[in-house]
TORDRENVO-606092 format. One record per residue: residue in three letters; x, y, z of N, C-alpha, C, O, CB in turn. Coordinates in Angstrom, 1 decimal, padded with zeros to 4 digits, always signed. Glycine has a CB too. Layout:
N
 lolo    nc1    nc2    nc3   cac1   cac2   cac3    cc1    cc2    cc3    oc1    oc2    oc3   cbc1   cbc2   cbc3
  ALA      X      Y      Z      X      Y      Z      X      Y      Z      X      Y      Z      X      Y      Z
...
// end
This chain:
158
 lolo    nc1    nc2    nc3   cac1   cac2   cac3    cc1    cc2    cc3    oc1    oc2    oc3   cbc1   cbc2   cbc3
  MET -010.2 +093.0 -000.5 -009.1 +092.8 -001.5 -009.0 +094.1 -002.3 -010.0 +094.8 -002.6 -009.4 +091.6 -002.4
  LEU -007.8 +094.4 -002.6 -007.5 +095.6 -003.5 -007.9 +095.3 -004.9 -007.8 +094.2 -005.4 -006.0 +096.0 -003.4
  LYS -008.5 +096.3 -005.5 -009.1 +096.1 -006.9 -008.0 +095.8 -007.9 -008.3 +094.9 -008.7 -009.8 +097.4 -007.3
  GLY -006.9 +096.4 -007.9 -005.9 +096.2 -009.0 -006.1 +097.0 -010.2 -007.2 +097.5 -010.4 -005.9 +094.7 -009.3
  ARG -005.1 +097.1 -011.0 -005.2 +097.9 -012.2 -006.2 +097.5 -013.2 -006.9 +098.4 -013.8 -003.8 +098.0 -012.9
  LEU -006.4 +096.2 -013.4 -007.3 +095.7 -014.4 -008.8 +095.6 -013.9 -009.7 +095.3 -014.7 -006.9 +094.4 -014.9
  GLY -009.0 +095.8 -012.6 -010.3 +095.7 -012.0 -010.9 +094.3 -012.1 -012.1 +094.1 -012.1 -011.2 +096.6 -012.8
  LEU -010.1 +093.3 -012.1 -010.5 +091.9 -012.2 -010.4 +091.2 -010.8 -010.0 +090.0 -010.8 -009.8 +091.1 -013.3
  ASP -010.7 +091.9 -009.7 -010.4 +091.3 -008.4 -011.2 +090.0 -008.2 -010.8 +089.2 -007.4 -010.7 +092.3 -007.4
  LYS -012.4 +089.9 -008.8 -013.2 +088.7 -008.6 -013.4 +087.9 -009.8 -014.2 +086.9 -009.8 -014.6 +089.1 -008.0
  ALA -012.8 +088.2 -010.9 -013.0 +087.6 -012.2 -012.4 +086.2 -012.2 -011.3 +086.0 -011.6 -012.5 +088.4 -013.3
  GLU -013.0 +085.3 -012.8 -012.4 +083.9 -013.0 -012.2 +083.7 -014.5 -013.1 +083.5 -015.3 -013.4 +082.8 -012.5
  ILE -011.0 +083.9 -014.9 -010.6 +083.7 -016.3 -010.1 +082.3 -016.5 -009.1 +081.9 -015.8 -009.5 +084.7 -016.8
  ARG -010.7 +081.5 -017.4 -010.2 +080.1 -017.6 -008.8 +080.1 -018.1 -008.4 +081.0 -018.8 -011.2 +079.3 -018.5
  HIS -008.1 +079.0 -017.7 -006.7 +078.9 -018.1 -006.5 +078.8 -019.6 -005.5 +079.2 -020.2 -006.0 +077.7 -017.5
  GLU -007.5 +078.3 -020.3 -007.5 +078.2 -021.8 -007.5 +079.5 -022.4 -007.0 +079.7 -023.5 -008.7 +077.4 -022.3
  ASP -008.0 +080.5 -021.7 -008.2 +081.9 -022.2 -007.0 +082.8 -021.8 -007.0 +084.0 -022.1 -009.5 +082.5 -021.9
  ARG -006.1 +082.3 -021.0 -005.0 +083.1 -020.5 -003.8 +082.9 -021.3 -003.6 +082.0 -022.1 -004.7 +082.7 -019.0
  HIS -002.8 +083.8 -021.1 -001.5 +083.7 -021.7 -000.8 +082.6 -020.9 -001.0 +082.5 -019.7 -000.7 +085.0 -021.7
  PRO +000.1 +081.7 -021.5 +000.6 +080.6 -020.7 +001.5 +081.0 -019.6 +001.3 +080.6 -018.4 +001.4 +079.8 -021.7
  PHE +002.5 +081.9 -019.8 +003.4 +082.2 -018.7 +004.3 +083.4 -019.1 +004.4 +083.7 -020.3 +004.3 +081.0 -018.3
  ILE +005.0 +084.0 -018.1 +006.1 +084.9 -018.3 +007.2 +084.4 -017.4 +007.0 +083.8 -016.4 +005.7 +086.4 -018.1
  ALA +008.4 +084.7 -017.8 +009.6 +084.4 -017.0 +010.2 +085.6 -016.5 +010.4 +086.6 -017.2 +010.6 +083.5 -017.8
  LEU +010.5 +085.6 -015.2 +011.2 +086.8 -014.5 +012.5 +086.4 -014.0 +012.7 +085.3 -013.5 +010.3 +087.4 -013.4
  ARG +013.5 +087.3 -014.1 +014.9 +087.0 -013.6 +015.5 +088.2 -012.9 +015.3 +089.3 -013.5 +015.8 +086.5 -014.8
  MET +016.1 +088.0 -011.8 +016.9 +089.1 -011.2 +016.1 +090.3 -010.9 +016.2 +091.4 -011.6 +018.1 +089.4 -012.0
  GLY +015.2 +090.3 -009.9 +014.5 +091.4 -009.5 +013.5 +091.1 -008.3 +013.6 +090.0 -007.7 +013.7 +092.0 -010.6
  ALA +012.6 +092.0 -008.1 +011.7 +091.9 -007.0 +010.2 +091.9 -007.5 +009.9 +092.8 -008.3 +011.9 +092.9 -005.9
  LEU +009.4 +090.9 -007.1 +008.0 +090.9 -007.5 +007.2 +091.3 -006.3 +007.2 +090.6 -005.3 +007.6 +089.5 -008.0
  THR +006.5 +092.4 -006.3 +005.8 +092.9 -005.2 +004.4 +093.3 -005.7 +004.0 +093.2 -006.8 +006.5 +094.1 -004.6
  VAL +003.6 +093.7 -004.7 +002.2 +094.3 -005.0 +002.2 +095.7 -004.5 +002.5 +096.0 -003.4 +001.1 +093.4 -004.3
  GLU +001.7 +096.6 -005.4 +001.6 +098.0 -005.1 +000.2 +098.4 -005.6 -000.1 +098.4 -006.8 +002.7 +098.9 -005.8
  ASP -000.6 +098.9 -004.7 -002.0 +099.3 -005.0 -002.8 +098.3 -005.7 -003.5 +098.6 -006.6 -002.0 +100.6 -005.8
  GLY -002.6 +097.0 -005.3 -003.4 +095.9 -005.9 -002.8 +095.4 -007.3 -003.4 +094.5 -007.9 -004.8 +096.4 -006.2
  CYS -001.7 +096.0 -007.7 -001.1 +095.6 -009.0 +000.2 +094.9 -008.7 +001.0 +095.2 -007.8 -000.8 +096.8 -009.9
  MET +000.4 +093.8 -009.4 +001.7 +093.1 -009.3 +002.8 +093.8 -010.1 +002.6 +094.1 -011.3 +001.5 +091.6 -009.7
  VAL +003.9 +094.1 -009.5 +004.9 +094.9 -010.1 +006.3 +094.1 -010.0 +006.6 +093.7 -008.9 +005.0 +096.3 -009.5
  PHE +006.9 +094.0 -011.1 +008.3 +093.5 -011.1 +009.3 +094.6 -011.4 +009.1 +095.3 -012.4 +008.4 +092.3 -012.2
  SER +010.3 +094.7 -010.5 +011.2 +095.8 -010.7 +012.6 +095.2 -010.5 +012.9 +094.4 -009.6 +011.0 +097.0 -009.8
  ASN +013.6 +095.8 -011.3 +015.0 +095.5 -011.2 +015.7 +096.8 -011.5 +015.1 +097.8 -011.6 +015.5 +094.3 -012.1
  ALA +017.0 +096.7 -011.6 +017.8 +097.9 -011.8 +017.5 +098.6 -013.2 +017.6 +099.8 -013.3 +019.3 +097.6 -011.8
  ALA +017.0 +097.9 -014.2 +016.8 +098.4 -015.5 +015.3 +098.9 -015.7 +015.1 +099.8 -016.5 +017.2 +097.5 -016.5
  GLU +014.4 +098.2 -015.1 +013.0 +098.4 -015.5 +012.0 +098.2 -014.4 +012.3 +097.6 -013.3 +012.6 +097.6 -016.7
  ARG +010.8 +098.6 -014.6 +009.7 +098.4 -013.6 +008.5 +098.1 -014.5 +008.0 +098.9 -015.2 +009.4 +099.7 -012.7
  LEU +007.9 +096.8 -014.3 +006.9 +096.3 -015.1 +005.6 +096.0 -014.3 +005.8 +095.4 -013.2 +007.3 +095.1 -015.9
  HIS +004.5 +096.4 -014.8 +003.2 +095.9 -014.2 +002.9 +094.6 -014.8 +002.8 +094.5 -016.1 +002.1 +097.0 -014.4
  ILE +002.6 +093.6 -014.0 +002.3 +092.2 -014.5 +000.8 +092.0 -014.5 +000.2 +092.1 -013.4 +003.1 +091.2 -013.6
  PRO +000.2 +091.7 -015.6 -001.2 +091.4 -015.7 -001.5 +090.0 -015.2 -001.8 +089.1 -015.9 -001.7 +091.6 -017.1
  TYR -001.4 +089.8 -013.9 -001.4 +088.5 -013.3 -002.8 +087.8 -013.5 -002.8 +086.5 -013.5 -001.2 +088.6 -011.8
  GLN -003.9 +088.5 -013.7 -005.2 +087.9 -013.9 -005.3 +087.2 -015.2 -006.1 +086.3 -015.4 -006.3 +088.9 -013.7
  THR -004.4 +087.5 -016.1 -004.5 +087.0 -017.5 -003.3 +086.0 -017.8 -003.1 +085.6 -018.9 -004.4 +088.1 -018.5
  LEU -002.6 +085.5 -016.7 -001.5 +084.6 -016.9 -001.9 +083.3 -016.2 -002.6 +083.2 -015.2 -000.2 +085.1 -016.3
  SER -001.4 +082.2 -016.7 -001.5 +080.9 -016.0 -000.4 +080.6 -015.1 -000.6 +080.0 -014.0 -001.6 +079.7 -017.1
  ALA +000.8 +081.1 -015.4 +002.0 +080.9 -014.5 +003.0 +082.0 -014.7 +003.1 +082.6 -015.7 +002.6 +079.5 -014.9
  ILE +003.8 +082.2 -013.6 +005.0 +083.0 -013.7 +006.2 +082.2 -013.3 +006.2 +081.5 -012.3 +004.9 +084.3 -012.7
  LEU +007.2 +082.1 -014.2 +008.4 +081.4 -014.0 +009.3 +082.3 -013.2 +009.7 +083.3 -013.7 +009.0 +080.8 -015.3
  LEU +009.7 +081.9 -012.0 +010.6 +082.7 -011.2 +012.0 +082.1 -011.3 +012.3 +081.0 -010.7 +010.1 +082.7 -009.7
  GLU +012.8 +082.7 -012.1 +014.2 +082.3 -012.3 +015.1 +082.8 -011.2 +014.6 +083.6 -010.3 +014.7 +082.8 -013.7
  PRO +016.3 +082.4 -011.1 +017.2 +082.8 -010.0 +017.3 +084.3 -009.9 +017.3 +085.1 -010.8 +018.6 +082.3 -010.3
  GLY +017.4 +084.7 -008.6 +017.5 +086.1 -008.3 +016.2 +086.9 -008.1 +016.2 +088.1 -008.0 +018.3 +086.8 -009.3
  VAL +015.1 +086.2 -008.1 +013.8 +086.9 -008.0 +013.3 +086.7 -006.5 +013.3 +085.6 -006.0 +012.7 +086.3 -008.9
  THR +012.9 +087.8 -005.9 +012.3 +087.7 -004.6 +010.9 +088.1 -004.7 +010.5 +088.9 -005.6 +013.1 +088.7 -003.6
  ILE +010.0 +087.5 -003.9 +008.6 +087.8 -003.9 +008.1 +088.2 -002.6 +008.6 +087.7 -001.6 +007.8 +086.7 -004.5
  SER +007.0 +089.0 -002.5 +006.4 +089.4 -001.3 +005.3 +088.4 -000.9 +004.8 +087.7 -001.8 +005.9 +090.8 -001.3
  HIS +004.8 +088.5 +000.3 +003.7 +087.7 +000.7 +002.4 +088.1 +000.0 +001.6 +087.2 -000.3 +003.5 +087.9 +002.2
  ASP +002.2 +089.3 -000.3 +001.1 +089.8 -001.1 +001.0 +089.1 -002.5 -000.1 +088.9 -003.0 +001.1 +091.3 -001.2
  VAL +002.2 +088.9 -003.1 +002.2 +088.2 -004.4 +001.7 +086.8 -004.2 +000.9 +086.4 -005.1 +003.7 +088.2 -005.0
  LEU +002.0 +086.1 -003.2 +001.5 +084.8 -002.9 +000.0 +084.8 -002.8 -000.7 +083.9 -003.3 +002.2 +084.1 -001.7
  ARG -000.5 +085.8 -002.0 -001.9 +085.9 -001.8 -002.7 +086.1 -003.1 -003.7 +085.5 -003.3 -002.2 +087.1 -000.8
  LEU -002.2 +087.1 -004.0 -002.9 +087.3 -005.2 -002.8 +086.1 -006.2 -003.8 +085.8 -006.8 -002.2 +088.5 -005.9
  ALA -001.6 +085.4 -006.2 -001.5 +084.3 -007.0 -002.5 +083.2 -006.6 -003.1 +082.5 -007.5 +000.0 +083.7 -007.0
  ALA -002.6 +082.9 -005.3 -003.5 +081.9 -004.9 -005.0 +082.3 -005.2 -005.7 +081.4 -005.6 -003.4 +081.7 -003.3
  ARG -005.3 +083.5 -005.0 -006.7 +084.0 -005.3 -007.1 +083.8 -006.7 -008.2 +083.5 -007.0 -006.8 +085.4 -004.9
  HIS -006.1 +084.0 -007.7 -006.4 +084.0 -009.1 -006.0 +082.8 -009.8 -006.0 +082.7 -011.0 -005.8 +085.2 -009.7
  GLY -005.6 +081.8 -009.1 -005.2 +080.5 -009.7 -003.9 +080.6 -010.5 -003.7 +080.0 -011.6 -006.3 +080.0 -010.6
  LEU -003.0 +081.5 -010.1 -001.8 +081.8 -010.9 -000.7 +080.9 -010.2 -000.4 +081.0 -009.1 -001.4 +083.3 -010.8
  ALA -000.1 +080.1 -011.1 +001.0 +079.2 -010.6 +002.3 +080.0 -010.5 +002.7 +080.7 -011.5 +001.2 +077.9 -011.4
  LEU +003.1 +079.9 -009.4 +004.4 +080.5 -009.3 +005.4 +079.3 -009.4 +005.4 +078.5 -008.5 +004.6 +081.3 -008.0
  VAL +006.1 +079.2 -010.5 +007.0 +078.1 -010.7 +008.4 +078.5 -010.5 +008.9 +079.4 -011.3 +006.8 +077.5 -012.2
  CYS +009.1 +077.9 -009.6 +010.5 +078.2 -009.4 +011.4 +077.4 -010.3 +011.3 +076.1 -010.2 +010.9 +078.0 -007.9
  THR +012.2 +078.0 -011.1 +013.0 +077.3 -012.1 +014.5 +077.7 -011.9 +014.8 +078.6 -011.2 +012.5 +077.5 -013.5
  GLY +015.3 +077.0 -012.6 +016.7 +077.3 -012.8 +016.9 +078.4 -013.9 +015.9 +078.8 -014.4 +017.6 +076.1 -013.1
  LEU +018.1 +078.7 -014.2 +018.3 +079.7 -015.2 +017.8 +079.3 -016.6 +018.0 +078.1 -017.0 +019.8 +080.0 -015.4
  ASP +017.1 +080.1 -017.3 +016.4 +079.9 -018.5 +015.4 +078.8 -018.4 +015.0 +078.1 -019.4 +017.4 +079.5 -019.6
  GLY +014.8 +078.5 -017.2 +013.8 +077.5 -017.1 +014.3 +076.1 -017.2 +013.5 +075.2 -017.5 +012.7 +077.8 -018.0
  VAL +015.6 +075.9 -017.1 +016.1 +074.6 -017.4 +015.7 +073.5 -016.4 +015.3 +072.4 -016.8 +017.6 +074.6 -017.4
  ARG +015.7 +073.8 -015.1 +015.2 +072.9 -014.1 +014.0 +073.5 -013.4 +013.8 +074.7 -013.3 +016.3 +072.6 -013.0
  CYS +013.1 +072.6 -013.0 +011.9 +073.0 -012.2 +012.0 +072.6 -010.8 +012.1 +071.4 -010.5 +010.6 +072.5 -012.9
  TYR +012.0 +073.5 -009.9 +012.2 +073.2 -008.5 +010.8 +073.0 -007.7 +010.7 +072.2 -006.9 +013.0 +074.2 -007.8
  THR +009.9 +073.8 -008.1 +008.6 +073.7 -007.5 +007.5 +074.2 -008.4 +007.7 +075.2 -009.1 +008.5 +074.5 -006.1
  ALA +006.4 +073.6 -008.5 +005.3 +074.0 -009.3 +004.0 +073.5 -008.8 +003.7 +072.3 -008.8 +005.5 +073.5 -010.8
  PRO +003.2 +074.4 -008.2 +001.9 +073.9 -007.6 +001.0 +073.6 -008.8 +001.1 +074.2 -009.9 +001.3 +075.0 -006.7
  PRO +000.0 +072.7 -008.5 -000.9 +072.4 -009.6 -001.9 +073.5 -009.8 -002.2 +074.3 -008.9 -001.7 +071.1 -009.2
  LEU -002.3 +073.7 -011.1 -003.3 +074.7 -011.4 -004.6 +074.2 -011.1 -004.9 +073.0 -011.1 -003.1 +075.1 -012.9
  GLN -005.5 +075.1 -010.9 -006.9 +074.7 -010.6 -007.0 +073.7 -009.4 -007.6 +072.6 -009.6 -007.6 +074.2 -011.8
  SER -006.4 +074.0 -008.3 -006.4 +073.0 -007.2 -007.7 +072.7 -006.6 -007.9 +071.7 -005.9 -005.5 +073.6 -006.1
  ASP -008.7 +073.6 -006.9 -010.0 +073.3 -006.3 -010.9 +072.4 -007.2 -012.1 +072.2 -006.9 -010.7 +074.6 -006.0
  MET -010.3 +072.0 -008.3 -011.1 +071.1 -009.2 -010.5 +069.7 -009.2 -009.3 +069.5 -009.3 -011.1 +071.6 -010.7
  SER -011.3 +068.7 -009.0 -010.8 +067.3 -008.8 -011.1 +066.4 -010.0 -010.9 +065.2 -009.9 -011.3 +066.7 -007.5
  ASP -011.7 +066.9 -011.1 -012.1 +066.1 -012.2 -011.0 +065.3 -012.7 -011.2 +064.0 -012.9 -012.7 +067.0 -013.3
  LEU -009.9 +065.9 -013.0 -008.7 +065.1 -013.6 -008.2 +064.1 -012.6 -007.8 +063.0 -013.0 -007.6 +066.1 -014.0
  SER -008.1 +064.4 -011.3 -007.7 +063.5 -010.3 -008.6 +062.3 -010.3 -008.1 +061.1 -010.2 -007.5 +064.2 -009.0
  ARG -009.9 +062.5 -010.3 -010.8 +061.4 -010.2 -010.7 +060.5 -011.4 -010.8 +059.3 -011.3 -012.3 +062.0 -010.1
  GLN -010.6 +061.2 -012.6 -010.4 +060.4 -013.8 -009.1 +059.5 -013.8 -009.2 +058.4 -014.2 -010.3 +061.4 -015.1
  GLN -008.1 +060.1 -013.3 -006.8 +059.3 -013.1 -007.0 +058.2 -012.2 -006.5 +057.1 -012.4 -005.7 +060.3 -012.7
  VAL -007.7 +058.4 -011.0 -007.9 +057.3 -010.1 -008.7 +056.2 -010.7 -008.4 +055.0 -010.5 -008.5 +057.8 -008.8
  ARG -009.8 +056.6 -011.5 -010.6 +055.6 -012.1 -009.8 +054.7 -013.1 -009.9 +053.5 -013.1 -011.8 +056.2 -012.8
  ALA -008.9 +055.4 -013.9 -008.1 +054.7 -014.9 -007.1 +053.8 -014.2 -006.8 +052.8 -014.7 -007.4 +055.7 -015.8
  TRP -006.6 +054.3 -013.1 -005.5 +053.5 -012.4 -006.2 +052.3 -011.7 -005.6 +051.2 -011.7 -004.8 +054.3 -011.4
  SER -007.4 +052.4 -011.1 -007.9 +051.4 -010.3 -008.6 +050.3 -011.1 -008.7 +049.2 -010.6 -009.0 +052.0 -009.3
  ASP -009.0 +050.5 -012.3 -009.6 +049.5 -013.2 -008.5 +049.0 -014.1 -007.9 +049.7 -014.9 -010.7 +050.1 -014.0
  VAL -008.2 +047.7 -014.0 -007.1 +047.1 -014.7 -007.2 +047.2 -016.2 -006.3 +047.6 -016.9 -007.0 +045.6 -014.4
  GLU -008.4 +047.0 -016.7 -008.6 +047.2 -018.2 -008.4 +048.6 -018.6 -007.8 +048.9 -019.7 -010.1 +046.7 -018.6
  ALA -008.9 +049.6 -017.8 -008.7 +051.0 -018.2 -007.2 +051.4 -018.1 -006.7 +052.1 -018.9 -009.5 +051.9 -017.2
  ARG -006.5 +050.8 -017.1 -005.1 +051.1 -017.0 -004.4 +050.6 -018.2 -003.5 +051.2 -018.7 -004.5 +050.4 -015.7
  HIS -004.7 +049.3 -018.6 -004.0 +048.8 -019.8 -004.4 +049.6 -021.1 -003.5 +049.8 -022.0 -004.5 +047.3 -020.1
  ALA -005.6 +050.1 -021.2 -006.0 +051.0 -022.3 -005.1 +052.3 -022.3 -004.7 +052.7 -023.4 -007.5 +051.3 -022.2
  VAL -004.9 +052.8 -021.1 -004.1 +054.1 -021.0 -002.6 +053.7 -021.5 -002.0 +054.5 -022.2 -004.1 +054.6 -019.6
  ILE -002.1 +052.6 -021.0 -000.8 +052.2 -021.3 -000.6 +052.0 -022.8 +000.3 +052.4 -023.5 -000.3 +050.9 -020.6
  ARG -001.6 +051.3 -023.4 -001.6 +051.1 -024.9 -001.6 +052.4 -025.6 -000.9 +052.6 -026.6 -002.8 +050.2 -025.3
  TRP -002.5 +053.3 -025.2 -002.6 +054.7 -025.8 -001.2 +055.4 -025.7 -000.8 +056.0 -026.7 -003.7 +055.5 -025.2
  GLN -000.6 +055.4 -024.5 +000.7 +056.1 -024.4 +001.7 +055.4 -025.2 +002.5 +056.1 -025.9 +001.1 +056.1 -022.9
  PHE +001.7 +054.1 -025.2 +002.7 +053.4 -026.0 +002.6 +053.7 -027.5 +003.5 +054.0 -028.2 +002.6 +051.8 -025.8
  HIS +001.3 +053.7 -028.0 +001.1 +054.1 -029.4 +001.5 +055.5 -029.7 +002.1 +055.7 -030.8 -000.5 +053.9 -029.7
  ASN +001.2 +056.4 -028.8 +001.6 +057.8 -029.1 +003.1 +058.0 -029.0 +003.7 +058.8 -029.8 +001.0 +058.7 -028.0
  ARG +003.9 +057.2 -028.2 +005.3 +057.4 -028.2 +006.0 +056.6 -029.3 +006.9 +057.2 -029.9 +005.8 +056.8 -026.9
  PHE +005.6 +055.4 -029.6 +006.3 +054.6 -030.5 +005.6 +054.2 -031.8 +006.2 +053.7 -032.7 +006.7 +053.3 -029.8
  GLY +004.3 +054.5 -031.9 +003.5 +054.2 -033.1 +003.2 +052.7 -033.0 +003.8 +051.9 -032.2 +004.3 +054.5 -034.4
  GLY +002.3 +052.2 -033.8 +001.9 +050.8 -033.9 +001.1 +050.4 -032.7 +000.8 +051.3 -031.8 +003.2 +050.0 -033.9
  ASN +000.7 +049.2 -032.6 -000.1 +048.7 -031.5 +000.7 +047.9 -030.6 +001.6 +047.1 -031.0 -001.3 +047.8 -032.0
  ALA +000.5 +048.0 -029.3 +001.2 +047.3 -028.3 +000.3 +046.1 -027.8 -000.8 +046.3 -027.5 +001.6 +048.2 -027.1
  THR +000.9 +044.9 -027.8 +000.2 +043.8 -027.3 +000.9 +043.2 -026.1 +002.1 +042.8 -026.2 +000.0 +042.6 -028.4
  PHE +000.3 +043.3 -025.0 +000.8 +042.8 -023.7 -000.3 +042.4 -022.8 -001.5 +042.8 -023.0 +001.8 +043.9 -023.0
  HIS +000.0 +041.7 -021.8 -001.0 +041.2 -020.8 -000.8 +041.8 -019.4 -001.8 +041.9 -018.7 -001.0 +039.7 -020.7
  THR +000.4 +042.2 -019.1 +000.6 +042.8 -017.8 +001.4 +044.1 -018.0 +002.0 +044.4 -019.0 +001.4 +041.8 -016.9
  VAL +001.4 +044.9 -016.9 +002.2 +046.2 -016.9 +003.7 +045.9 -017.0 +004.4 +046.6 -017.7 +001.9 +047.0 -015.6
  GLU +004.1 +044.8 -016.4 +005.5 +044.4 -016.5 +006.0 +044.2 -017.9 +007.1 +044.5 -018.3 +005.8 +043.2 -015.6
  GLU +005.1 +043.5 -018.7 +005.4 +043.2 -020.1 +005.5 +044.6 -020.9 +006.4 +044.7 -021.7 +004.3 +042.3 -020.7
  ALA +004.6 +045.5 -020.6 +004.7 +046.8 -021.3 +006.0 +047.5 -020.9 +006.6 +048.1 -021.8 +003.5 +047.7 -020.9
  ARG +006.4 +047.5 -019.6 +007.6 +048.1 -019.2 +008.8 +047.4 -019.9 +009.8 +048.1 -020.3 +007.8 +048.0 -017.7
  GLY +008.8 +046.1 -020.0 +009.8 +045.4 -020.7 +009.9 +045.8 -022.2 +011.0 +046.0 -022.7 +009.6 +043.9 -020.6
  MET +008.8 +046.0 -022.9 +008.8 +046.4 -024.3 +009.4 +047.8 -024.4 +010.1 +048.1 -025.3 +007.3 +046.4 -024.8
  GLU +009.0 +048.7 -023.5 +009.5 +050.0 -023.5 +011.0 +050.0 -023.2 +011.7 +050.8 -023.9 +008.8 +050.9 -022.5
  GLY +011.4 +049.2 -022.3 +012.9 +049.1 -022.0 +013.7 +048.6 -023.2 +014.7 +049.1 -023.4 +013.1 +048.2 -020.8
  ALA +013.1 +047.6 -023.9 +013.8 +047.1 -025.1 +013.9 +048.2 -026.1 +015.0 +048.3 -026.8 +013.1 +045.9 -025.7
  ARG +012.9 +049.0 -026.3 +012.9 +050.1 -027.3 +014.0 +051.1 -026.9 +014.7 +051.6 -027.8 +011.5 +050.7 -027.5
  VAL +014.0 +051.5 -025.6 +015.0 +052.5 -025.2 +016.4 +051.9 -025.3 +017.3 +052.7 -025.8 +014.7 +052.8 -023.7
  LYS +016.6 +050.7 -025.0 +017.9 +050.1 -025.2 +018.4 +050.1 -026.7 +019.5 +050.4 -027.0 +017.9 +048.6 -024.7
  ALA +017.4 +049.8 -027.6 +017.7 +049.8 -029.0 +018.1 +051.3 -029.4 +019.0 +051.5 -030.2 +016.6 +049.3 -029.8
  ALA +017.3 +052.3 -028.9 +017.6 +053.7 -029.2 +019.0 +054.1 -028.7 +019.7 +054.8 -029.4 +016.5 +054.6 -028.6
  TYR +019.4 +053.6 -027.5 +020.7 +053.9 -027.0 +021.8 +053.3 -027.9 +022.8 +053.9 -028.2 +020.9 +053.4 -025.6
  GLN +021.6 +052.1 -028.4 +022.5 +051.5 -029.3 +022.7 +052.2 -030.6 +023.8 +052.4 -031.1 +022.1 +050.0 -029.6
  ILE +021.6 +052.7 -031.1 +021.7 +053.5 -032.4 +022.5 +054.8 -032.1 +023.3 +055.2 -032.9 +020.2 +053.9 -032.9
  VAL +022.2 +055.5 -031.0 +022.9 +056.7 -030.7 +024.4 +056.4 -030.4 +025.3 +057.2 -030.9 +022.3 +057.4 -029.5
  ALA +024.7 +055.3 -029.8 +026.1 +055.0 -029.5 +026.9 +054.7 -030.8 +028.0 +055.1 -030.9 +026.1 +053.7 -028.6
  LYS +026.2 +054.1 -031.8 +026.9 +053.9 -033.1 +027.2 +055.3 -033.8 +028.2 +055.4 -034.5 +026.0 +053.0 -034.0
  GLN +026.3 +056.2 -033.6 +026.5 +057.5 -034.3 +027.6 +058.3 -033.6 +028.3 +059.1 -034.3 +025.2 +058.4 -034.2
  TYR +027.9 +058.1 -032.4 +028.9 +058.9 -031.7 +030.0 +058.0 -031.2 +031.0 +058.5 -030.6 +028.3 +059.6 -030.5
// end
């Protein structure tokens, strides 16, 4: 592997310690001498890919195979978006080699009581107050009623 400008070819920087993302538009993202470089008609930037969690690729960006290789090696997500990041077309998961969160989610989903606890927690965070229900369908009905009421309020305003 090429060393790169920062010399972090084998470093593992946790995502909590990285910058969240940068957005690139209208240009080419390539690798030159181990460094990720973004260039367009106006500028040429060296991208510190080892210190980023994601790069948002807006319309008009082309990337080389070497960029994909470096991104995969360093856990850098390449997210394809619409103009100004309005739509997200593809986004690979970060830390794909760690299954802790997936296992936690499966445990919460497979245990009915744990699933209801998650639903109550989400309901409380969204709407406040305590949710009392016995089935997932009842919770969906409660959320649907709240959304319907919100639509009615907005309809009266406009």
